[in-house]
SEDRENRO-795394 format. One record per atom (N, C-alpha, C): residue in one letter; residue number from 1; atom name; x, y, z. Coordinates in steps of 0.2 Angstrom, whole numbers. Layout:
<recs>
   rest    nr   atom      xx      yy      zz
      A   NUM     CA       X       Y       Z
...
</recs>
This chain:
<recs>
   rest    nr   atom      xx      yy      zz
      X     1      N    -445      54     104
      X     1     CA    -439      53     108
      X     1      C    -436      46     108
      X     2      N    -440      41     108
      X     2     CA    -438      34     107
      X     2      C    -434      34     100
      X     3      N    -437      36      95
      X     3     CA    -434      36      88
      X     3      C    -427      40      88
      X     4      N    -427      45      92
      X     4     CA    -421      49      92
      X     4      C    -416      45      96
      X     5      N    -418      42     102
      X     5     CA    -413      38     106
      X     5      C    -410      32     102
      X     6      N    -415      29      98
      X     6     CA    -413      23      94
      X     6      C    -408      26      88
      X     7      N    -409      32      85
      X     7     CA    -405      34      80
      X     7      C    -398      36      83
      X     8      N    -398      39      89
      X     8     CA    -392      41      92
      X     8      C    -388      35      94
      X     9      N    -392      30      97
      X     9     CA    -388      23      99
      X     9      C    -385      20      93
      X    10      N    -389      20      87
      X    10     CA    -386      18      81
      X    10      C    -380      21      79
      X    11      N    -380      28      79
      X    11     CA    -374      32      77
      X    11      C    -368      31      82
      X    12      N    -370      30      89
      X    12     CA    -365      28      93
      X    12      C    -362      22      92
      X    13      N    -366      17      90
      X    13     CA    -363      10      88
      X    13      C    -359      11      82
      X    14      N    -361      14      77
      X    14     CA    -357      15      71
      X    14      C    -350      19      72
      X    15      N    -351      24      77
      X    15     CA    -345      28      79
      X    15      C    -340      23      83
      X    16      N    -343      19      87
      X    16     CA    -338      14      91
      X    16      C    -335       9      86
      X    17      N    -339       7      81
      X    17     CA    -336       2      76
      X    17      C    -330       6      72
      X    18      N    -332      12      70
      X    18     CA    -327      16      66
      X    18      C    -321      17      71
      X    19      N    -322      19      77
      X    19     CA    -316      20      82
      X    19      C    -312      14      83
      X    20      N    -315       8      83
      X    20     CA    -311       2      84
      X    20      C    -307       0      78
      X    21      N    -310       2      72
      X    21     CA    -307       0      66
      X    21      C    -301       5      65
      X    22      N    -302      11      67
      X    22     CA    -296      16      67
      X    22      C    -291      14      72
      X    23      N    -293      12      78
      X    23     CA    -288       9      83
      X    23      C    -284       4      80
      X    24      N    -288      -1      77
      X    24     CA    -284      -7      74
      X    24      C    -279      -5      68
      X    25      N    -281       0      64
      X    25     CA    -277       3      59
      X    25      C    -271       6      62
      X    26      N    -272      10      68
      X    26     CA    -267      13      71
      X    26      C    -262       8      74
      X    27      N    -264       3      77
      X    27     CA    -260      -2      80
      X    27      C    -255      -6      75
      X    28      N    -259      -7      69
      X    28     CA    -255     -10      63
      X    28      C    -249      -5      61
      X    29      N    -251       1      60
      X    29     CA    -246       6      58
      X    29      C    -240       7      63
      X    30      N    -242       6      69
      X    30     CA    -237       7      75
      X    30      C    -232       1      74
      X    31      N    -235      -5      73
      X    31     CA    -231     -11      73
      X    31      C    -227     -11      66
      X    32      N    -230      -8      61
      X    32     CA    -226      -8      55
      X    32      C    -220      -3      56
      X    33      N    -222       3      59
      X    33     CA    -216       8      60
      X    33      C    -211       5      65
      X    34      N    -212       1      70
      X    34     CA    -207      -2      74
      X    34      C    -203      -7      70
      X    35      N    -207     -11      65
      X    35     CA    -203     -16      61
      X    35      C    -198     -12      57
      X    36      N    -200      -7      54
      X    36     CA    -196      -3      49
      X    36      C    -190       0      53
      X    37      N    -191       2      60
      X    37     CA    -186       5      64
      X    37      C    -181      -1      65
      X    38      N    -183      -7      67
      X    38     CA    -178     -12      68
      X    38      C    -174     -14      61
      X    39      N    -178     -14      56
      X    39     CA    -175     -16      49
      X    39      C    -170     -11      48
      X    40      N    -171      -4      49
      X    40     CA    -167       1      47
      X    40      C    -160       1      52
      X    41      N    -161      -1      58
      X    41     CA    -156      -2      63
      X    41      C    -151      -7      61
      X    42      N    -154     -13      58
      X    42     CA    -150     -19      56
      X    42      C    -146     -17      50
      X    43      N    -149     -13      45
      X    43     CA    -146     -11      39
      X    43      C    -140      -6      41
      X    44      N    -141      -2      46
      X    44     CA    -136       3      48
      X    44      C    -130      -1      51
      X    45      N    -132      -6      55
      X    45     CA    -126     -10      58
      X    45      C    -123     -14      52
      X    46      N    -126     -17      48
      X    46     CA    -123     -20      42
      X    46      C    -118     -16      38
      X    47      N    -121     -10      37
      X    47     CA    -117      -5      33
      X    47      C    -110      -3      37
      X    48      N    -111      -2      43
      X    48     CA    -106       0      48
      X    48      C    -100      -6      48
      X    49      N    -103     -12      48
      X    49     CA     -98     -18      48
      X    49      C     -95     -18      41
      X    50      N     -98     -17      36
      X    50     CA     -95     -17      29
      X    50      C     -90     -11      29
      X    51      N     -91      -5      31
      X    51     CA     -87       0      31
      X    51      C     -80      -2      35
      X    52      N     -81      -5      41
      X    52     CA     -75      -7      44
      X    52      C     -71     -12      41
      X    53      N     -75     -17      38
      X    53     CA     -71     -22      34
      X    53      C     -67     -19      28
      X    54      N     -70     -14      25
      X    54     CA     -67     -11      19
      X    54      C     -61      -7      21
      X    55      N     -62      -3      27
      X    55     CA     -56       1      30
      X    55      C     -51      -4      32
      X    56      N     -52     -10      35
      X    56     CA     -47     -15      36
      X    56      C     -43     -17      30
      X    57      N     -47     -19      25
      X    57     CA     -44     -21      18
      X    57      C     -40     -15      15
      X    58      N     -42      -9      16
      X    58     CA     -39      -3      13
      X    58      C     -32      -3      17
      X    59      N     -32      -3      23
      X    59     CA     -26      -3      27
      X    59      C     -21      -9      25
      X    60      N     -24     -15      24
      X    60     CA     -20     -20      22
      X    60      C     -17     -19      15
      X    61      N     -21     -17      11
      X    61     CA     -18     -16       4
      X    61      C     -13     -10       4
      X    62      N     -14      -5       8
      X    62     CA      -9       0       8
      X    62      C      -2      -2      11
      X    63      N      -3      -7      16
      X    63     CA       4     -10      18
      X    63      C       7     -14      13
      X    64      N       3     -18       9
      X    64     CA       5     -22       3
      X    64      C       9     -17      -2
      X    65      N       5     -12      -3
      X    65     CA       8      -7      -9
      X    65      C      14      -4      -6
      X    66      N      15      -2       0
      X    66     CA      21       0       3
      X    66      C      27      -5       2
      X    67      N      25     -11       4
      X    67     CA      30     -16       4
      X    67      C      32     -17      -3
      X    68      N      27     -17      -8
      X    68     CA      29     -18     -15
      X    68      C      34     -13     -18
      X    69      N      32      -6     -15
      X    69     CA      36      -1     -17
      X    69      C      43      -1     -15
      X    70      N      44      -3      -8
      X    70     CA      50      -4      -5
      X    70      C      54     -10      -9
      X    71      N      51     -15     -11
      X    71     CA      54     -21     -14
      X    71      C      56     -18     -21
      X    72      N      52     -14     -25
      X    72     CA      54     -12     -31
      X    72      C      60      -7     -31
      X    73      N      60      -3     -26
      X    73     CA      66       1     -25
      X    73      C      73      -3     -23
      X    74      N      72      -8     -19
      X    74     CA      78     -12     -18
      X    74      C      80     -16     -24
      X    75      N      75     -18     -28
      X    75     CA      77     -22     -34
      X    75      C      80     -17     -39
      X    76      N      78     -11     -39
      X    76     CA      81      -6     -44
      X    76      C      88      -4     -42
      X    77      N      90      -4     -35
      X    77     CA      96      -3     -33
      X    77      C     101      -9     -35
      X    78      N      98     -15     -34
      X    78     CA     102     -21     -36
      X    78      C     103     -21     -43
      X    79      N      98     -19     -47
      X    79     CA      99     -19     -54
      X    79      C     104     -14     -56
      X    80      N     105      -8     -53
      X    80     CA     110      -3     -54
      X    80      C     117      -6     -53
      X    81      N     117     -10     -47
      X    81     CA     123     -13     -45
      X    81      C     126     -18     -50
      X    82      N     121     -22     -53
      X    82     CA     122     -27     -58
      X    82      C     124     -24     -64
      X    83      N     121     -18     -66
      X    83     CA     123     -15     -72
      X    83      C     130     -13     -71
      X    84      N     132     -10     -66
      X    84     CA     140      -8     -65
      X    84      C     144     -14     -66
      X    85      N     142     -20     -62
      X    85     CA     146     -26     -63
      X    85      C     146     -28     -71
      X    86      N     141     -28     -74
      X    86     CA     141     -29     -81
      X    86      C     146     -25     -85
      X    87      N     146     -19     -84
      X    87     CA     150     -14     -87
      X    87      C     157     -16     -85
      X    88      N     159     -18     -79
      X    88     CA     165     -20     -77
      X    88      C     168     -26     -81
      X    89      N     163     -31     -82
      X    89     CA     164     -37     -85
      X    89      C     166     -35     -93
      X    90      N     162     -31     -95
      X    90     CA     163     -29    -102
      X    90      C     170     -26    -103
      X    91      N     172     -22     -98
      X    91     CA     178     -18     -99
      X    91      C     184     -24     -98
      X    92      N     183     -29     -94
      X    92     CA     187     -34     -93
      X    92      C     188     -38     -99
      X    93      N     182     -39    -102
      X    93     CA     182     -43    -109
      X    93      C     186     -39    -114
      X    94      N     185     -33    -114
      X    94     CA     189     -29    -119
      X    94      C     196     -30    -118
      X    95      N     198     -29    -111
      X    95     CA     205     -30    -110
      X    95      C     208     -37    -112
      X    96      N     204     -42    -111
      X    96     CA     206     -48    -112
      X    96      C     207     -49    -120
      X    97      N     202     -46    -123
      X    97     CA     203     -46    -131
      X    97      C     209     -43    -133
      X    98      N     211     -38    -130
      X    98     CA     218     -35    -132
      X    98      C     224     -38    -129
      X    99      N     223     -43    -125
      X    99     CA     228     -47    -123
      X    99      C     231     -45    -116
      X   100      N     228     -41    -112
      X   100     CA     230     -38    -106
      X   100      C     228     -42    -100
      X   101      N     224     -47    -100
      X   101     CA     222     -51     -94
      X   101      C     221     -58     -96
      X   102      N     217     -62     -92
      X   102     CA     217     -69     -92
      X   102      C     214     -71     -98
      X   103      N     212     -78     -99
      X   103     CA     210     -81    -105
      X   103      C     203     -79    -106
      X   104      N     201     -80    -113
      X   104     CA     194     -79    -115
      X   104      C     189     -83    -112
      X   105      N     190     -89    -110
      X   105     CA     185     -93    -106
      X   105      C     183     -90    -100
      X   106      N     188     -87     -96
      X   106     CA     186     -84     -90
      X   106      C     182     -78     -91
      X   107      N     183     -74     -96
      X   107     CA     179     -68     -97
      X   107      C     172     -70     -99
      X   108      N     172     -75    -103
      X   108     CA     165     -78    -105
      X   108      C     161     -80     -99
      X   109      N     164     -84     -95
      X   109     CA     161     -86     -89
      X   109      C     158     -80     -85
      X   110      N     163     -75     -84
      X   110     CA     161     -69     -80
      X   110      C     155     -65     -83
      X   111      N     155     -65     -90
      X   111     CA     150     -61     -93
      X   111      C     144     -65     -93
      X   112      N     144     -72     -93
      X   112     CA     138     -76     -93
      X   112      C     135     -75     -86
      X   113      N     139     -75     -81
      X   113     CA     137     -75     -74
      X   113      C     133     -68     -73
      X   114      N     136     -63     -76
      X   114     CA     133     -56     -75
      X   114      C     127     -56     -79
      X   115      N     127     -59     -85
      X   115     CA     121     -59     -89
      X   115      C     115     -63     -85
      X   116      N     117     -68     -82
      X   116     CA     112     -72     -78
      X   116      C     109     -68     -72
      X   117      N     114     -65     -69
      X   117     CA     112     -60     -63
      X   117      C     107     -55     -66
      X   118      N     109     -52     -71
      X   118     CA     105     -47     -74
      X   118      C      98     -49     -76
      X   119      N      97     -55     -79
      X   119     CA      91     -58     -81
      X   119      C      87     -59     -74
      X   120      N      90     -61     -69
      X   120     CA      86     -63     -63
      X   120      C      84     -56     -60
      X   121      N      88     -51     -60
      X   121     CA      86     -44     -57
      X   121      C      80     -42     -61
      X   122      N      80     -42     -68
      X   122     CA      75     -40     -72
      X   122      C      69     -44     -71
      X   123      N      69     -50     -70
      X   123     CA      63     -54     -69
      X   123      C      60     -52     -62
      X   124      N      64     -51     -57
      X   124     CA      62     -49     -50
      X   124      C      59     -42     -51
      X   125      N      62     -38     -55
      X   125     CA      59     -31     -55
      X   125      C      52     -31     -58
      X   126      N      52     -35     -64
      X   126     CA      45     -35     -67
      X   126      C      40     -38     -62
      X   127      N      42     -43     -58
      X   127     CA      37     -46     -53
      X   127      C      35     -40     -48
      X   128      N      40     -36     -46
      X   128     CA      38     -31     -41
      X   128      C      34     -26     -44
      X   129      N      35     -24     -50
      X   129     CA      31     -19     -53
      X   129      C      24     -22     -54
      X   130      N      23     -28     -56
      X   130     CA      16     -31     -57
      X   130      C      13     -31     -50
      X   131      N      16     -32     -45
      X   131     CA      13     -32     -38
      X   131      C      11     -25     -36
      X   132      N      15     -20     -38
      X   132     CA      14     -13     -37
      X   132      C       8     -11     -41
      X   133      N       7     -13     -47
      X   133     CA       1     -11     -51
      X   133      C      -5     -15     -48
      X   134      N      -4     -21     -46
      X   134     CA     -10     -24     -44
      X   134      C     -12     -21     -37
      X   135      N      -8     -19     -33
      X   135     CA     -10     -16     -27
      X   135      C     -13      -9     -28
      X   136      N     -11      -5     -33
      X   136     CA     -14       1     -35
      X   136      C     -21       0     -38
      X   137      N     -22      -6     -42
      X   137     CA     -28      -7     -44
      X   137      C     -33      -9     -38
      X   138      N     -30     -13     -34
      X   138     CA     -35     -15     -28
      X   138      C     -37      -8     -24
      X   139      N     -32      -4     -23
      X   139     CA     -33       2     -19
      X   139      C     -39       6     -23
      X   140      N     -38       6     -30
      X   140     CA     -43      10     -33
      X   140      C     -50       7     -33
      X   141      N     -50       0     -33
      X   141     CA     -57      -3     -32
      X   141      C     -60      -2     -25
      X   142      N     -55      -2     -20
      X   142     CA     -58       0     -13
      X   142      C     -60       7     -13
      X   143      N     -57      12     -16
      X   143     CA     -59      19     -16
      X   143      C     -66      19     -19
      X   144      N     -67      16     -25
      X   144     CA     -73      16     -28
      X   144      C     -79      13     -24
      X   145      N     -77       8     -20
      X   145     CA     -82       4     -16
      X   145      C     -84       9     -10
      X   146      N     -79      13      -7
      X   146     CA     -81      18      -2
      X   146      C     -85      23      -5
      X   147      N     -83      25     -11
      X   147     CA     -87      31     -14
      X   147      C     -94      29     -15
      X   148      N     -95      22     -17
      X   148     CA    -102      20     -18
      X   148      C    -106      19     -12
      X   149      N    -102      17      -6
      X   149     CA    -105      16       0
      X   149      C    -108      23       3
      X   150      N    -104      28       2
      X   150     CA    -106      35       4
      X   150      C    -112      37       0
      X   151      N    -112      36      -6
      X   151     CA    -118      38     -10
      X   151      C    -124      34      -8
      X   152      N    -123      27      -6
      X   152     CA    -129      23      -4
      X   152      C    -132      26       3
      X   153      N    -127      27       7
      X   153     CA    -129      29      14
      X   153      C    -131      36      15
      X   154      N    -131      40      10
      X   154     CA    -134      47      11
      X   154      C    -141      47      12
      X   155      N    -144      51      17
      X   155     CA    -151      51      19
      X   155      C    -154      58      15
      X   156      N    -159      57      12
      X   156     CA    -163      62       8
      X   156      C    -165      68      14
      X   157      N    -165      74      12
      X   157     CA    -167      79      16
      X   157      C    -174      79      18
      X   158      N    -179      76      14
      X   158     CA    -186      77      16
      X   158      C    -187      72      21
      X   159      N    -182      68      24
      X   159     CA    -184      63      30
      X   159      C    -186      56      28
      X   160      N    -186      55      22
      X   160     CA    -189      48      19
      X   160      C    -183      43      19
</recs>
């Protein structure tokens, strides 16, 4: 009976040690789980902040693109007006050559002014088109970024 009691006490002691070891492992795993939850929450908050920032940038770029489009339309109208003026100056030039109007110097001056105006409008139009293209490229970049954020933030179905 004494041997059996000693054997049982030895077994109980071993089982208590095993139980304490498993309890320690359990506490460590619980701490690790809590750390992972906190880390995951922070990553989620960071992603949400980044998405908000990207959305704000997208709105800003959209406004810029609309402004550039409006500017381009305005410059096209101005270009058309100057084109009409140039045609009028050409007609006046032809009339002067045939002797029906003022001197050749005035025609040259008018033609030069129209030409300079036309060059200015063309330069402005090119700048507006560049801005519009730049805005479109920026919008494409933001769209690609949002697409990549969506693919990063997808959660697998197995829960991992």
